[in-house]
N, CA, C and O atoms as a GROMACS GRO file, in nm:
protein
  340
    1UNK      N    1  -0.656   0.978  -0.821
    1UNK     CA    2  -0.656   0.789  -0.858
    1UNK      C    3  -0.526   0.805  -0.848
    1UNK      O    4  -0.459   0.905  -0.874
    2UNK      N    5  -0.482   0.668  -0.798
    2UNK     CA    6  -0.390   0.539  -0.714
    2UNK      C    7  -0.308   0.488  -0.759
    2UNK      O    8  -0.315   0.366  -0.776
    3UNK      N    9  -0.179   0.571  -0.804
    3UNK     CA   10  -0.112   0.527  -0.923
    3UNK      C   11  -0.036   0.321  -0.917
    3UNK      O   12  -0.024   0.262  -0.809
    4UNK      N   13  -0.023   0.299  -0.961
    4UNK     CA   14  -0.002   0.118  -1.035
    4UNK      C   15   0.121   0.055  -1.062
    4UNK      O   16   0.176   0.113  -1.155
    5UNK      N   17   0.201  -0.060  -1.010
    5UNK     CA   18   0.321  -0.078  -1.055
    5UNK      C   19   0.257  -0.136  -1.204
    5UNK      O   20   0.137  -0.159  -1.215
    6UNK      N   21   0.345  -0.153  -1.308
    6UNK     CA   22   0.372  -0.150  -1.441
    6UNK      C   23   0.499  -0.237  -1.434
    6UNK      O   24   0.582  -0.208  -1.520
    7UNK      N   25   0.539  -0.365  -1.330
    7UNK     CA   26   0.626  -0.368  -1.405
    7UNK      C   27   0.596  -0.545  -1.315
    7UNK      O   28   0.665  -0.645  -1.338
    8UNK      N   29   0.499  -0.541  -1.233
    8UNK     CA   30   0.486  -0.703  -1.218
    8UNK      C   31   0.524  -0.842  -1.274
    8UNK      O   32   0.508  -0.951  -1.218
    9UNK      N   33   0.580  -0.814  -1.403
    9UNK     CA   34   0.578  -0.926  -1.502
    9UNK      C   35   0.752  -0.969  -1.464
    9UNK      O   36   0.801  -1.076  -1.500
   10UNK      N   37   0.840  -0.848  -1.377
   10UNK     CA   38   0.948  -0.917  -1.387
   10UNK      C   39   0.990  -0.932  -1.238
   10UNK      O   40   1.076  -0.848  -1.214
   11UNK      N   41   0.959  -1.013  -1.123
   11UNK     CA   42   0.920  -1.071  -1.015
   11UNK      C   43   0.922  -1.251  -1.082
   11UNK      O   44   0.862  -1.303  -1.176
   12UNK      N   45   1.009  -1.298  -0.994
   12UNK     CA   46   1.104  -1.379  -1.028
   12UNK      C   47   1.080  -1.422  -0.931
   12UNK      O   48   1.055  -1.341  -0.842
   13UNK      N   49   1.073  -1.606  -0.888
   13UNK     CA   50   1.100  -1.692  -0.747
   13UNK      C   51   1.272  -1.668  -0.748
   13UNK      O   52   1.356  -1.702  -0.832
   14UNK      N   53   1.283  -1.610  -0.643
   14UNK     CA   54   1.459  -1.578  -0.630
   14UNK      C   55   1.490  -1.619  -0.574
   14UNK      O   56   1.432  -1.727  -0.581
   15UNK      N   57   1.610  -1.625  -0.441
   15UNK     CA   58   1.704  -1.715  -0.339
   15UNK      C   59   1.722  -1.582  -0.338
   15UNK      O   60   1.710  -1.512  -0.438
   16UNK      N   61   1.762  -1.523  -0.177
   16UNK     CA   62   1.860  -1.397  -0.114
   16UNK      C   63   1.926  -1.424  -0.221
   16UNK      O   64   1.878  -1.489  -0.315
   17UNK      N   65   2.102  -1.353  -0.216
   17UNK     CA   66   2.197  -1.352  -0.234
   17UNK      C   67   2.271  -1.388  -0.144
   17UNK      O   68   2.341  -1.489  -0.151
   18UNK      N   69   2.266  -1.287  -0.013
   18UNK     CA   70   2.378  -1.318   0.134
   18UNK      C   71   2.234  -1.331   0.213
   18UNK      O   72   2.124  -1.368   0.172
   19UNK      N   73   2.277  -1.284   0.342
   19UNK     CA   74   2.194  -1.326   0.423
   19UNK      C   75   2.202  -1.207   0.484
   19UNK      O   76   2.114  -1.201   0.571
   20UNK      N   77   2.288  -1.079   0.478
   20UNK     CA   78   2.295  -0.938   0.446
   20UNK      C   79   2.331  -0.879   0.374
   20UNK      O   80   2.363  -0.915   0.261
   21UNK      N   81   2.340  -0.710   0.445
   21UNK     CA   82   2.392  -0.709   0.271
   21UNK      C   83   2.544  -0.762   0.220
   21UNK      O   84   2.650  -0.780   0.281
   22UNK      N   85   2.490  -0.784   0.035
   22UNK     CA   86   2.627  -0.818   0.024
   22UNK      C   87   2.680  -0.734   0.010
   22UNK      O   88   2.697  -0.690   0.124
   23UNK      N   89   2.739  -0.652  -0.077
   23UNK     CA   90   2.873  -0.530  -0.117
   23UNK      C   91   2.929  -0.497   0.063
   23UNK      O   92   3.051  -0.486   0.076
   24UNK      N   93   2.825  -0.479   0.216
   24UNK     CA   94   2.882  -0.488   0.265
   24UNK      C   95   2.948  -0.536   0.377
   24UNK      O   96   3.028  -0.496   0.463
   25UNK      N   97   2.866  -0.668   0.334
   25UNK     CA   98   3.004  -0.741   0.392
   25UNK      C   99   3.098  -0.826   0.318
   25UNK      O  100   3.147  -0.920   0.380
   26UNK      N  101   3.150  -0.798   0.116
   26UNK     CA  102   3.279  -0.783   0.121
   26UNK      C  103   3.322  -0.717   0.145
   26UNK      O  104   3.438  -0.723   0.105
   27UNK      N  105   3.296  -0.620   0.206
   27UNK     CA  106   3.423  -0.506   0.278
   27UNK      C  107   3.432  -0.430   0.380
   27UNK      O  108   3.489  -0.324   0.406
   28UNK      N  109   3.321  -0.548   0.472
   28UNK     CA  110   3.336  -0.529   0.649
   28UNK      C  111   3.252  -0.402   0.730
   28UNK      O  112   3.260  -0.369   0.848
   29UNK      N  113   3.138  -0.325   0.582
   29UNK     CA  114   3.084  -0.260   0.703
   29UNK      C  115   2.910  -0.310   0.685
   29UNK      O  116   2.836  -0.396   0.637
   30UNK      N  117   2.917  -0.124   0.801
   30UNK     CA  118   2.731  -0.239   0.834
   30UNK      C  119   2.603  -0.200   0.743
   30UNK      O  120   2.625  -0.149   0.633
   31UNK      N  121   2.491  -0.220   0.777
   31UNK     CA  122   2.366  -0.149   0.733
   31UNK      C  123   2.278  -0.109   0.864
   31UNK      O  124   2.326  -0.103   0.977
   32UNK      N  125   2.108  -0.077   0.825
   32UNK     CA  126   2.120  -0.082   0.862
   32UNK      C  127   1.892  -0.136   0.881
   32UNK      O  128   1.815  -0.139   0.977
   33UNK      N  129   1.875  -0.168   0.715
   33UNK     CA  130   1.769  -0.309   0.703
   33UNK      C  131   1.855  -0.356   0.553
   33UNK      O  132   1.970  -0.332   0.517
   34UNK      N  133   1.728  -0.442   0.478
   34UNK     CA  134   1.803  -0.542   0.429
   34UNK      C  135   1.669  -0.497   0.310
   34UNK      O  136   1.549  -0.489   0.337
   35UNK      N  137   1.707  -0.483   0.232
   35UNK     CA  138   1.578  -0.592   0.118
   35UNK      C  139   1.641  -0.642  -0.018
   35UNK      O  140   1.750  -0.602  -0.059
   36UNK      N  141   1.577  -0.714  -0.070
   36UNK     CA  142   1.589  -0.819  -0.148
   36UNK      C  143   1.476  -0.741  -0.295
   36UNK      O  144   1.365  -0.692  -0.315
   37UNK      N  145   1.620  -0.781  -0.375
   37UNK     CA  146   1.562  -0.741  -0.528
   37UNK      C  147   1.464  -0.896  -0.518
   37UNK      O  148   1.475  -0.987  -0.436
   38UNK      N  149   1.355  -0.880  -0.650
   38UNK     CA  150   1.239  -0.984  -0.664
   38UNK      C  151   1.236  -1.049  -0.763
   38UNK      O  152   1.178  -1.156  -0.780
   39UNK      N  153   1.348  -0.945  -0.893
   39UNK     CA  154   1.480  -0.963  -1.021
   39UNK      C  155   1.540  -1.064  -0.986
   39UNK      O  156   1.525  -1.158  -1.064
   40UNK      N  157   1.617  -1.089  -0.882
   40UNK     CA  158   1.730  -1.164  -0.887
   40UNK      C  159   1.799  -1.191  -0.736
   40UNK      O  160   1.899  -1.255  -0.705
   41UNK      N  161   1.697  -1.113  -0.652
   41UNK     CA  162   1.771  -1.207  -0.533
   41UNK      C  163   1.869  -1.106  -0.452
   41UNK      O  164   1.888  -1.122  -0.332
   42UNK      N  165   1.922  -1.016  -0.516
   42UNK     CA  166   1.964  -0.972  -0.463
   42UNK      C  167   1.970  -0.901  -0.338
   42UNK      O  168   1.858  -0.854  -0.321
   43UNK      N  169   2.069  -0.860  -0.214
   43UNK     CA  170   2.025  -0.893  -0.176
   43UNK      C  171   2.098  -0.724  -0.101
   43UNK      O  172   2.219  -0.738  -0.080
   44UNK      N  173   2.044  -0.580  -0.063
   44UNK     CA  174   2.169  -0.479  -0.082
   44UNK      C  175   2.056  -0.417   0.086
   44UNK      O  176   1.937  -0.447   0.100
   45UNK      N  177   2.134  -0.336   0.184
   45UNK     CA  178   2.108  -0.214   0.238
   45UNK      C  179   2.024  -0.118   0.195
   45UNK      O  180   2.029  -0.080   0.078
   46UNK      N  181   1.927  -0.063   0.294
   46UNK     CA  182   1.848   0.002   0.301
   46UNK      C  183   1.846   0.161   0.222
   46UNK      O  184   1.966   0.149   0.199
   47UNK      N  185   1.818   0.281   0.170
   47UNK     CA  186   1.795   0.396   0.199
   47UNK      C  187   1.868   0.505   0.354
   47UNK      O  188   1.932   0.608   0.376
   48UNK      N  189   1.798   0.385   0.428
   48UNK     CA  190   1.853   0.504   0.554
   48UNK      C  191   1.980   0.439   0.621
   48UNK      O  192   2.001   0.467   0.739
   49UNK      N  193   2.091   0.331   0.538
   49UNK     CA  194   2.190   0.242   0.531
   49UNK      C  195   2.270   0.396   0.426
   49UNK      O  196   2.240   0.439   0.315
   50UNK      N  197   2.395   0.450   0.541
   50UNK     CA  198   2.526   0.505   0.443
   50UNK      C  199   2.546   0.439   0.350
   50UNK      O  200   2.568   0.517   0.257
   51UNK      N  201   2.553   0.340   0.316
   51UNK     CA  202   2.634   0.333   0.103
   51UNK      C  203   2.455   0.312   0.004
   51UNK      O  204   2.422   0.347  -0.109
   52UNK      N  205   2.394   0.256   0.093
   52UNK     CA  206   2.201   0.233   0.001
   52UNK      C  207   2.228   0.142  -0.095
   52UNK      O  208   2.198   0.169  -0.211
   53UNK      N  209   2.280   0.039  -0.068
   53UNK     CA  210   2.284  -0.073  -0.172
   53UNK      C  211   2.239  -0.121  -0.272
   53UNK      O  212   2.295  -0.149  -0.377
   54UNK      N  213   2.056  -0.141  -0.218
   54UNK     CA  214   1.954  -0.194  -0.281
   54UNK      C  215   1.876  -0.084  -0.383
   54UNK      O  216   1.817  -0.118  -0.486
   55UNK      N  217   1.888   0.053  -0.336
   55UNK     CA  218   1.883   0.162  -0.478
   55UNK      C  219   2.007   0.126  -0.557
   55UNK      O  220   1.983   0.125  -0.677
   56UNK      N  221   2.170   0.086  -0.516
   56UNK     CA  222   2.279   0.123  -0.641
   56UNK      C  223   2.233   0.048  -0.738
   56UNK      O  224   2.235   0.070  -0.860
   57UNK      N  225   2.160  -0.111  -0.636
   57UNK     CA  226   2.116  -0.248  -0.763
   57UNK      C  227   2.044  -0.119  -0.831
   57UNK      O  228   2.121  -0.031  -0.867
   58UNK      N  229   1.908  -0.098  -0.851
   58UNK     CA  230   1.811  -0.068  -0.883
   58UNK      C  231   1.901   0.034  -1.059
   58UNK      O  232   1.863   0.022  -1.176
   59UNK      N  233   1.997   0.105  -1.016
   59UNK     CA  234   1.994   0.204  -1.107
   59UNK      C  235   2.093   0.095  -1.160
   59UNK      O  236   2.027   0.035  -1.246
   60UNK      N  237   2.209   0.043  -1.154
   60UNK     CA  238   2.291  -0.030  -1.233
   60UNK      C  239   2.189  -0.142  -1.312
   60UNK      O  240   2.194  -0.148  -1.435
   61UNK      N  241   2.106  -0.221  -1.241
   61UNK     CA  242   2.069  -0.356  -1.295
   61UNK      C  243   1.887  -0.319  -1.391
   61UNK      O  244   1.821  -0.391  -1.466
   62UNK      N  245   1.868  -0.211  -1.352
   62UNK     CA  246   1.755  -0.138  -1.339
   62UNK      C  247   1.605  -0.246  -1.315
   62UNK      O  248   1.491  -0.241  -1.362
   63UNK      N  249   1.642  -0.297  -1.262
   63UNK     CA  250   1.528  -0.420  -1.163
   63UNK      C  251   1.480  -0.320  -1.069
   63UNK      O  252   1.533  -0.273  -0.968
   64UNK      N  253   1.372  -0.297  -1.122
   64UNK     CA  254   1.250  -0.222  -1.001
   64UNK      C  255   1.201  -0.251  -0.896
   64UNK      O  256   1.186  -0.176  -0.800
   65UNK      N  257   1.154  -0.439  -0.909
   65UNK     CA  258   1.075  -0.391  -0.776
   65UNK      C  259   1.177  -0.491  -0.654
   65UNK      O  260   1.256  -0.579  -0.687
   66UNK      N  261   1.152  -0.452  -0.527
   66UNK     CA  262   1.239  -0.475  -0.414
   66UNK      C  263   1.116  -0.577  -0.274
   66UNK      O  264   0.997  -0.548  -0.272
   67UNK      N  265   1.143  -0.627  -0.230
   67UNK     CA  266   1.071  -0.650  -0.119
   67UNK      C  267   1.186  -0.607   0.013
   67UNK      O  268   1.307  -0.590  -0.004
   68UNK      N  269   1.125  -0.599   0.122
   68UNK     CA  270   1.151  -0.575   0.278
   68UNK      C  271   1.242  -0.729   0.335
   68UNK      O  272   1.187  -0.810   0.409
   69UNK      N  273   1.402  -0.750   0.279
   69UNK     CA  274   1.407  -0.876   0.412
   69UNK      C  275   1.417  -0.901   0.540
   69UNK      O  276   1.477  -0.990   0.601
   70UNK      N  277   1.337  -0.794   0.582
   70UNK     CA  278   1.336  -0.768   0.756
   70UNK      C  279   1.251  -0.898   0.796
   70UNK      O  280   1.163  -0.920   0.713
   71UNK      N  281   1.253  -0.984   0.897
   71UNK     CA  282   1.154  -1.070   0.967
   71UNK      C  283   1.090  -0.994   1.015
   71UNK      O  284   0.995  -1.069   1.039
   72UNK      N  285   1.041  -0.842   1.076
   72UNK     CA  286   0.915  -0.817   1.086
   72UNK      C  287   0.836  -0.706   0.994
   72UNK      O  288   0.747  -0.628   1.030
   73UNK      N  289   0.907  -0.726   0.837
   73UNK     CA  290   0.899  -0.587   0.750
   73UNK      C  291   0.793  -0.674   0.682
   73UNK      O  292   0.831  -0.788   0.708
   74UNK      N  293   0.699  -0.684   0.620
   74UNK     CA  294   0.626  -0.714   0.461
   74UNK      C  295   0.586  -0.677   0.392
   74UNK      O  296   0.464  -0.685   0.391
   75UNK      N  297   0.655  -0.608   0.282
   75UNK     CA  298   0.626  -0.494   0.207
   75UNK      C  299   0.704  -0.497   0.079
   75UNK      O  300   0.821  -0.537   0.084
   76UNK      N  301   0.660  -0.466  -0.015
   76UNK     CA  302   0.736  -0.502  -0.143
   76UNK      C  303   0.686  -0.314  -0.236
   76UNK      O  304   0.589  -0.238  -0.234
   77UNK      N  305   0.837  -0.318  -0.312
   77UNK     CA  306   0.831  -0.176  -0.347
   77UNK      C  307   0.902  -0.153  -0.461
   77UNK      O  308   1.007  -0.210  -0.490
   78UNK      N  309   0.804  -0.005  -0.576
   78UNK     CA  310   0.858  -0.087  -0.688
   78UNK      C  311   0.965   0.104  -0.721
   78UNK      O  312   0.897   0.200  -0.757
   79UNK      N  313   1.045   0.114  -0.711
   79UNK     CA  314   1.146   0.209  -0.790
   79UNK      C  315   1.087   0.286  -0.871
   79UNK      O  316   1.059   0.403  -0.847
   80UNK      N  317   1.065   0.229  -0.968
   80UNK     CA  318   1.028   0.349  -1.142
   80UNK      C  319   0.864   0.419  -1.056
   80UNK      O  320   0.842   0.539  -1.038
   81UNK      N  321   0.764   0.294  -1.011
   81UNK     CA  322   0.652   0.400  -1.026
   81UNK      C  323   0.642   0.420  -0.901
   81UNK      O  324   0.544   0.486  -0.866
   82UNK      N  325   0.715   0.384  -0.819
   82UNK     CA  326   0.715   0.444  -0.663
   82UNK      C  327   0.625   0.436  -0.603
   82UNK      O  328   0.574   0.537  -0.555
   83UNK      N  329   0.568   0.306  -0.583
   83UNK     CA  330   0.467   0.247  -0.483
   83UNK      C  331   0.450   0.109  -0.455
   83UNK      O  332   0.480   0.002  -0.510
   84UNK      N  333   0.390   0.148  -0.346
   84UNK     CA  334   0.442  -0.008  -0.255
   84UNK      C  335   0.328  -0.116  -0.338
   84UNK      O  336   0.219  -0.086  -0.387
   85UNK      N  337   0.406  -0.269  -0.333
   85UNK     CA  338   0.271  -0.326  -0.422
   85UNK      C  339   0.258  -0.452  -0.335
   85UNK      O  340   0.169  -0.534  -0.358
   0.00000   0.00000   0.00000
């Protein structure tokens, strides 16, 4: 049985909060890939980055859905249900 996401209602029409990882830019750090929150537009770095700001944003905001903010990637992920949407 395929697991489905139960958080699709959280998707909003958002604008990216920045052109890079919001927190890394603030402290002058680097990242690997970018993820954008589909609830508020927060842009954070991926879990392959040392700071993992996208995951940290989920943990403090409980915003379950992200999408890749990389030009060569086209996918969305639900942190809660652990499934691509």
